[in-house]
C-alpha positions, -999 to +999 in steps of 0.1 A: -320+444-124-304+426-095-323+423-062-308+409-030-322+397+004-305+384+035-307+346+037-323+350+072-351+370+056-361+406+055-368+430+027-353+428-008-332+457-020-321+468-055-284+461-058-281+470-095-305+487-119-309+485-156-287+515-162-258+497-144-257+471-173-252+442-150-260+411-170-251+383-146-244+378-109-230+350-089-226+345-051-191+340-037-176+340-002-190+372+015-197+389-018-218+391-050-197+391-082-213+411-110-206+410-147-210+446-159-209+460-194-212+496-183-183+514-201-169+479-209-184+463-240-162+432-234-173+430-198-157+436-164-163+419-131-173+438-099-172+425-063-200+437-041-197+430-004-228+413+010-241+438+035-277+452+038-284+479+014-252+475-006-255+486-043-233+485-074-221+520-063-203+502-034-187+475-057-150+473-065-137+463-099-118+431-096-114+421-133-111+450-157-122+448-193-098+428-215-093+422-252-114+391-250-151+392-244-167+376-213-194+355-229-230+351-218-254+371-198-287+366-181-295+332-197-260+318-198-234+314-171-203+334-180-188+333-145-186+310-115-172+317-080-158+289-059-142+289-024-110+304-037-114+311-074-133+333-099-138+315-132-146+334-164-158+321-198-145+342-226-147+343-264-117+353-285-122+355-323-150+330-321-134+304-299-140+299-262-114+301-234-115+300-196-097+324-173-092+319-136-085+346-109-083+346-071-113+363-054-095+397-055-088+396-093-052+384-094-049+362-125-039+325-122-026+304-150-050+298-180-074+269-179-068+244-207-098+238-230-098+216-262-086+237-291-113+252-312-141+243-287-172+262-278-176+262-240-208+268-221-227+259-190-201+270-165-214+256-132-199+257-096-196+224-079-182+217-044-151+234-030-131+248-059-145+226-086-165+238-117-180+219-146-186+230-181-196+216-215-175+217-246-181+208-282-162+215-315-166+210-352-151+175-348-160+165-313-196+162-299-207+178-267-190+166-235-188+177-199-155+185-181-144+192-145-117+215-133-105+226-099-074+246-105-053+219-087-048+198-118-055+197-155-092+197-164-106+162-173-136+149-192-164+132-174-185+103-186-213+127-197-210+131-234-231+130-266-226+100-288-226+101-326-222+075-353-200+099-373-162+097-370-144+130-375-111+119-360-095+121-395-102+158-397-084+188-382-096+223-374-075+254-377-080+291-374-066+316-399-072+353-404-081+372-436-077+409-440-108+427-451-108+458-473-108+481-443-079+463-427-099+443-401-086+409-393-115+384-399-112+349-383-117+320-407-122+284-395-108+257-418-119+220-415-100+196-437-087+160-437-055+157-417-024+163-438-042+183-465-016+205-483-019+242-477-007+252-512-039+269-525-046+242-550 
C-alpha cells in the first residue's frame, strides 16, 4: 500500500492499494512515480500527479513494460527521480543495466555500467545526479555517480580485497534447454583461455 500526505500536513490518503501491485514509489517534481507489476510482470512505471486525493486510477503510464525486468521492490531501490530524469535499474538475463528517461517517459541514451556487474542501491543525489553500487565476479563492490551529462564514474567508496582477479575474464553464453528456452551461463576463466571445448 502507498499512503500520501501533503507536506504542509493534513490527512493521509491511500494512493495505491495491495491489488494495484505497486511495489515501489519515488517522489519527483510534482508527481509520485510508481513501479507497478499489475498486468506487467517485468514492471512498468506510472506517474501520479501530486494533488490531494489522487490515486493510482489517476496515474498515467510513462514507461511501459519491456523485455527486461525492472529490479527490486519494497526493500530495494529500482528507480530514482531527479530534477529532469527517471532512472531505472533493470535485470537482463541475470546482469544489471540502467535505463534513463525524461520525466514523461521518453528514452535517453543507455547508462554505461561495468559489464557483468550487479547494480543496486540506486539513490538520488542533488540536481540530476544519482549514485549506485556495482560489483561483479572479478571486481569488489564500489559506488558510482552518474548525472546524464557525462559518463558515470567511480567514487572513492569501494570494498578492498587482498585477492587479485585482474587476470580473469567473465563472459555470458546461452545454452538451449530441452524445451528450447535460452538459459544464460556465466563463464569465468583466465584471460586468453582457448574456447575449443578441451
